[in-house]
C-alpha positions in Angstrom: 96.8 118.8 118.6 99.8 117.3 116.9 99.5 113.6 116.5 102.4 111.7 118.1 102.7 109.4 115.2 103.2 112.1 112.5 106.6 113.5 111.8 106.9 116.6 109.6 110.2 117.8 108.3 110.5 121.1 106.6 108.1 124.0 106.3 105.0 123.5 108.4 103.7 127.1 107.9 101.5 127.9 104.8 103.5 128.1 101.6 103.6 131.6 99.9 102.6 132.2 96.3 105.0 130.9 93.7 103.6 132.6 90.6 101.0 131.7 88.1 101.8 128.0 87.7 99.1 125.4 88.2 98.9 123.7 91.6 99.8 120.0 91.0 98.4 117.1 93.0 99.7 113.5 92.6 97.8 111.1 94.7 98.4 107.3 94.9 95.6 105.3 96.3 97.2 102.0 97.2 95.5 98.8 96.2 92.7 100.6 94.2 91.5 98.5 91.3 90.1 99.6 88.0 86.5 100.7 87.2 86.2 97.8 84.7 87.2 95.3 87.4 84.7 96.8 89.8 82.0 96.4 87.2 83.1 92.8 86.5 82.6 92.0 90.2 79.0 93.1 89.9 76.4 93.9 92.7 78.8 93.5 95.6 80.8 96.6 94.3 77.7 98.8 93.7 78.4 101.3 96.4 82.0 102.1 95.3 81.0 102.1 91.6 78.4 104.8 92.3 80.8 106.9 94.4 83.6 106.7 91.8 81.4 107.6 88.9 79.9 110.5 90.7 83.2 111.9 91.9 85.1 111.8 88.7 82.2 113.1 86.6 81.5 115.9 89.0 85.0 117.2 89.0 85.9 116.9 85.3 88.4 114.0 85.4 89.3 111.8 82.5 88.9 108.3 83.9 90.6 105.3 82.4 88.4 102.3 83.3 90.8 99.7 81.7 94.0 101.0 83.4 96.5 98.5 84.8 99.9 98.2 86.4 102.9 96.4 85.1 103.5 95.2 88.7 101.5 93.5 91.4 103.6 94.9 94.3 104.1 98.4 95.6 107.9 98.1 95.9 108.1 97.8 92.1 105.1 99.6 90.9 105.7 103.0 92.5 109.5 103.4 91.8 109.0 102.6 88.1 106.0 104.9 87.9 108.1 107.8 89.5 110.8 107.2 86.9 108.3 107.1 84.0 109.5 103.6 83.2 107.7 100.4 82.7 110.9 98.3 83.0 112.3 97.1 86.3 114.7 99.2 88.3 117.2 96.8 89.9 116.6 96.3 93.6 118.4 94.4 96.4 117.6 90.7 96.9 118.8 90.7 100.5 116.6 90.4 103.5 113.2 92.2 103.4 114.4 94.9 105.9 117.5 95.7 103.8 115.5 95.3 100.6 112.9 97.8 101.8 115.7 100.2 102.7 117.2 99.9 99.2 113.7 100.5 97.7 113.4 103.7 99.7 116.8 105.0 98.6 116.2 103.9 95.0 112.9 105.8 94.9 114.3 108.9 96.5 117.5 109.3 94.4 116.1 108.2 91.1 112.8 110.0 90.8 112.1 111.7 87.5 108.7 113.1 88.7 110.5 115.0 91.4 113.3 115.9 89.1 110.7 117.5 86.7 108.9 119.3 89.5 112.1 120.6 90.9 113.3 121.8 87.5 110.0 123.9 87.4 110.8 125.3 90.8 107.8 123.7 92.5 107.9 123.5 96.2 106.9 119.9 96.9 105.0 118.7 99.9 105.4 114.9 100.4 103.0 112.7 102.4 104.2 109.1 103.0 103.7 106.2 105.3 106.6 104.4 107.0 106.5 101.7 104.3 108.2 103.7 101.5 110.0 107.0 101.6 110.5 109.8 99.0 112.4 112.6 100.7 116.0 111.5 100.6 117.3 113.5 97.7 118.6 117.0 98.7 118.5 118.1 95.1 114.7 118.0 95.0 112.8 121.1 96.1 110.9 119.4 98.9 109.2 122.0 101.1 108.0 119.5 103.7 107.9 115.7 104.3 105.2 114.3 106.4 105.7 110.7 107.6 103.2 108.7 109.5 105.7 106.6 111.5 103.5 104.5 113.7 99.8 103.8 114.0 99.9 103.7 117.8 98.4 107.2 118.2 95.8 106.2 115.6 94.8 103.3 117.8 94.7 105.5 120.9 92.3 107.9 119.2 89.9 105.2 117.9 86.5 104.8 119.6 87.1 101.2 120.4 86.6 99.3 123.7 89.7 98.5 125.7 89.8 94.8 124.6 89.8 96.0 120.9 92.6 98.4 121.4 94.5 95.7 123.3 94.2 93.3 120.5 95.4 96.0 118.0 98.4 96.8 120.1 99.3 93.1 120.3 98.9 93.0 116.5 101.1 96.1 116.1 103.8 94.4 118.2 103.4 91.1 116.3 103.9 92.9 113.0 107.3 94.1 114.1 110.4 92.6 112.4 111.4 91.0 115.7 108.2 89.0 115.9 107.8 88.0 112.3 110.0 84.9 112.6 108.0 83.8 115.6 104.8 84.5 113.8 105.8 82.3 110.8 106.6 79.5 113.3 103.3 79.9 115.1 101.3 80.2 111.9 102.7 76.9 110.6 101.5 74.9 113.7 97.8 74.2 113.7 97.9 73.4 117.4 99.0 76.9 118.3 96.4 78.3 115.8 93.6 76.5 117.6 94.9 77.5 121.0 95.1 81.2 120.0 91.7 81.1 118.5 90.3 80.0 121.9 91.8 82.9 123.7 89.6 86.0 123.7 92.5 88.4 124.2 94.1 87.2 121.0 90.8 86.8 119.2 91.2 90.1 117.5 92.9 88.4 114.5 90.5 87.5 111.7 93.2 85.2 110.4 96.3 84.4 112.4 98.6 84.8 109.3 98.1 88.6 109.6 100.9 88.7 112.2 103.4 87.7 109.5 102.2 90.3 107.0 104.1 93.4 106.2 101.2 95.7 107.1 99.5 95.5 110.5 95.9 96.0 111.1 96.1 99.8 111.8 97.9 100.9 108.6 94.7 102.1 106.9 94.2 104.6 109.8 97.5 106.1 108.7 96.2 106.6 105.2 93.3 108.6 106.4 95.6 110.8 108.5 97.5 111.6 105.4 94.4 112.5 103.4 93.2 114.8 106.1 96.5 116.6 106.3 96.8 116.8 102.5 93.5 118.8 102.1 94.3 121.0 105.1 97.6 122.0 103.5 96.1 122.6 100.0 93.6 125.0 101.6 96.2 126.8 103.7 98.9 127.2 101.1 98.9 129.8 98.4 98.4 128.4 94.9 101.3 127.0 92.9 102.7 124.2 95.0 103.0 120.5 94.2 101.6 117.8 96.5 102.6 114.1 96.3 100.9 111.6 98.6 101.1 107.8 98.9 98.0 106.8 100.8 97.5 103.3 102.2 93.8 103.2 101.4 91.7 101.5 100.1 94.5 99.1 101.0 93.6 96.4 103.5 92.9 96.0 106.3 89.3 96.9 105.6 88.4 98.9 108.7 85.8 101.5 107.5 82.2 101.2 106.4 80.8 103.3 103.5 80.2 106.3 105.8 83.8 106.2 107.1 82.7 104.8 110.4 85.3 102.6 112.0 84.0 99.0 112.3 83.6 98.5 116.0 85.1 95.0 116.3 88.7 94.6 115.1 88.1 91.0 114.4 86.2 92.2 111.3 89.3 94.2 110.1 90.2 91.6 107.5 93.2 91.6 105.2 92.9 90.8 101.5 94.4 87.3 101.6 95.9 84.7 103.9 99.5 83.8 103.3 98.5 80.5 101.8 95.5 82.0 99.9 93.3 79.3 101.3 90.4 81.7 102.2 90.1 83.6 98.9 87.5 81.5 97.2 83.7 81.4 97.1 82.0 83.2 100.0 85.3 84.2 101.6 86.3 86.1 98.4 82.9 87.7 98.3 83.3 88.8 102.0 86.6 90.5 101.2 85.2 92.3 98.1 82.2 93.6 100.1 84.5 94.9 102.7 86.7 96.4 100.0 83.7 98.0 98.4 82.9 99.9 101.6 86.4 101.0 102.1 86.6 102.4 98.6 83.3 104.2 99.2 84.8 105.7 102.3 87.9 107.0 100.4 85.6 108.8 97.9 83.5 110.3 100.7 86.7 111.8 102.1 87.8 113.0 98.6 84.5 114.5 97.8 84.4 116.4 101.1 87.9 117.7 100.4 87.1 118.7 96.8 83.9 120.5 98.0 86.1 122.6 100.3 88.6 123.4 97.5 85.7 124.4 95.2 84.1 126.6 97.9 87.5 128.3 98.4 87.8 128.9 94.6 90.9 126.8 94.3 89.9 124.1 91.9 90.0 126.1 88.7 93.8 126.2 88.5 94.6 122.8 89.9 95.7 119.7 88.0 95.3 116.2 89.5 96.6 112.7 88.7 95.0 109.9 90.9 96.0 106.3 90.4 96.6 103.0 92.1 99.8 101.0 92.2 98.4 97.5 91.6 95.1 95.7 91.8 92.9 94.6 94.7 95.2 91.5 95.1 92.2 89.6 96.4 93.6 86.6 94.6 93.1 82.9 94.7 96.8 82.3 94.2 100.2 83.9 94.9 101.4 86.0 92.0 104.8 84.4 91.6 106.9 83.3 88.6 104.9 80.0 88.4 101.5 81.7 88.4 101.3 81.8 84.6 101.3 78.0 84.5 98.4 77.7 86.9 94.9 77.2 85.5 93.6 80.0 87.8 96.0 82.5 86.2 93.5 84.1 83.7 90.9 85.0 86.2 93.4 86.3 88.8 95.1 88.8 86.4 92.4 91.4 87.0 92.7 91.0 90.8 96.5 91.6 90.7 97.0 94.2 87.9 93.8 96.2 87.1 94.1 99.5 88.8 92.8 103.1 89.0 93.9 105.9 86.7 92.3 109.4 86.4 93.6 112.8 85.4 92.2 116.3 85.6 93.7 119.1 83.5 92.3 122.6 83.7 90.7 123.6 80.4 90.2 120.0 79.2 86.9 118.3 79.1 86.9 115.1 81.2 85.2 111.9 80.3 85.9 108.2 79.8 88.9 107.0 77.9 88.7 103.2 77.3 92.3 102.7 76.1 94.3 100.3 78.2 96.9 102.5 79.8 99.5 101.6 82.4 100.0 103.7 85.5 103.8 103.5 84.9 103.3 105.4 81.6 100.8 107.9 83.0 103.2 110.4 84.7 104.9 111.1 81.3 101.6 112.0 79.8 100.5 114.1 82.9 103.7 116.0 83.5 105.3 116.3 80.1 102.4 116.2 77.6 99.4 118.0 79.2 97.6 114.8 80.1 97.8 113.3 76.7 99.4 110.0 75.8 101.7 110.3 72.8 101.4 106.6 71.6 98.7 104.2 70.9 98.3 101.7 73.8 100.3 98.5 73.5 98.8 95.1 74.5 98.8 94.9 78.3 101.7 93.1 79.9 103.3 92.7 83.3 106.5 91.7 85.1 106.4 88.8 87.5 109.8 88.7 89.0 112.2 88.9 86.0 109.6 87.5 83.5 107.6 89.7 81.2 104.2 88.1 80.6 101.1 89.2 78.6 97.9 90.2 80.4 95.3 88.8 78.1 92.4 88.4 80.5 92.0 91.9 82.0 88.5 93.2 82.2 87.5 95.8 79.7 84.7 98.3 79.5 
């Protein structure tokens, strides 16, 4: 049946053949860190490391273990990646709601990746969450635009007890823009925090500050809905289309175990940091990375199952893929703000904020490991315009924090 939280505009029927061109798949796995960073974290990331190495080796990808992003936030990382630019696209500095609206418009109307695909007459299927949109430009050859607008249906379909669903629905309401101001007030008062912790019906929150966060606890469920539909469409459509998907996974909250089973108690659906970052040291940091490890493993279980179906259908031979993150795990001990570079913790937190995934698969090319430090903002130019090859030698890694350009001299390397 059609999920109530999924809105599809455009062609829902299978796409017809568009000639001999390669099917193109551009998949963003939000908050996916780099292979080098996973290795740096050691034993607690063993499950995801095994899944990643097996997947990319099996399907002939070139994997960039030292990849990074020039930005630690989605709102800057993705628009600049889509415009094949490492330098900031100006955005509004108004309220968050209006700023988000500006980001969506900026992404949609200045999008060199979609410009290129449209110039090649690719029909483009877009898969997006409600966080950021990509379908506004009528000049782009968008065949369909799937948006997961709300996670309410996802919650309804989960195998959770009533008290768990009730807590998630309260969380969904608390994450609304109307409640964020109240949430900030409540979060600042320890008395209310202690009182809320004592109430079982509000005990679903692992940390109370989640109610002021821009993603609620069910957003990862939306990401898996997008992945499922993406593979369904690739198998239904004739070869020769383009698919662009922004998936909020392995992005927090960490809700799945390594076998993609939903964790039964929503109180264990933790986010990657508290607003004051007070719980991201020592054992609490390790707890988050272990949960992150399982969620990454779940993502690759889903990807592997999808690729097996594509291979069985004889579709992989003429398909090119680019998979990447937008920023690091962001399981950081500090806020990544303009003052971060002056903090003594800055060197060890660079990898948490900026190390990210990058992998490409080009038919006819032998995959493998490329240890050059490449940014995901530069990758689309190589993938779309140069057959998957970077034209220039890699520059020393750097990032933008606000308006400041800073060197990244402590990223993990392999």
